[in-house]
Legacy VTK file of the C-alpha trace (Angstrom):
# vtk DataFile Version 3.0
C-alpha trace
ASCII
DATASET POLYDATA
POINTS 71 float
-8.408 24.118 -40.572
-6.937 24.440 -44.082
-7.434 20.698 -44.638
-11.113 20.971 -43.722
-11.634 23.938 -46.059
-9.774 22.179 -48.865
-11.889 19.098 -48.373
-15.065 21.126 -48.500
-13.913 23.155 -51.514
-13.016 19.907 -53.299
-16.509 18.620 -52.662
-18.016 21.861 -53.972
-15.660 21.835 -57.010
-14.359 25.336 -56.422
-13.650 28.042 -53.895
-15.881 28.269 -50.875
-18.677 30.853 -51.091
-18.324 33.780 -48.650
-21.137 32.480 -46.434
-19.357 29.164 -45.949
-15.992 30.880 -45.463
-17.591 32.778 -42.561
-18.403 29.512 -40.753
-16.148 28.240 -38.044
-13.946 25.195 -38.553
-16.345 22.946 -36.641
-19.327 24.034 -38.727
-17.385 23.522 -41.963
-16.418 20.044 -40.800
-20.066 19.222 -40.049
-21.054 20.543 -43.484
-18.323 18.494 -45.203
-19.489 15.339 -43.420
-23.117 16.067 -44.306
-22.176 16.476 -47.971
-20.217 13.199 -47.952
-23.140 11.376 -46.341
-25.634 12.869 -48.801
-23.487 11.826 -51.755
-23.137 8.294 -50.388
-26.908 8.064 -49.954
-27.452 9.436 -53.455
-25.007 6.916 -54.900
-26.731 4.046 -53.108
-30.159 5.246 -54.265
-28.961 5.471 -57.868
-27.537 1.951 -57.640
-30.818 0.604 -56.292
-32.747 2.437 -59.017
-30.477 0.968 -61.678
-30.962 -2.542 -60.355
-34.706 -1.974 -60.076
-34.865 -0.783 -63.679
-33.367 -4.062 -64.864
-36.666 -5.741 -63.978
-38.059 -4.175 -67.160
-35.337 -5.721 -69.341
-35.926 -9.265 -70.624
-34.041 -11.815 -68.527
-31.821 -12.959 -71.401
-30.548 -9.415 -71.963
-29.993 -8.373 -68.353
-26.355 -9.501 -68.193
-25.427 -7.606 -71.350
-27.358 -4.508 -70.286
-25.729 -4.633 -66.835
-22.264 -4.675 -68.470
-23.087 -1.817 -70.839
-24.624 0.345 -68.131
-21.927 -0.523 -65.614
-24.081 -1.905 -62.821
LINES 1 72
71 0 1 2 3 4 5 6 7 8 9 10 11 12 13 14 15 16 17 18 19 20 21 22 23 24 25 26 27 28 29 30 31 32 33 34 35 36 37 38 39 40 41 42 43 44 45 46 47 48 49 50 51 52 53 54 55 56 57 58 59 60 61 62 63 64 65 66 67 68 69 70
């Protein structure tokens, strides 16, 4: 139970709010998994958006821009 709370508090970058503390261990685990999934989806969406934005950069500069931006 402490590992689940620590994992969730790490994801929230601080102590758990009282409403989340009141949840049972199973509910906190579900919430932690939902947060991980949402962050993975957000990361993938940002990566796709970055790649899509390169279409507006001239072809000769794309490699350099990709290195600078970190894509």
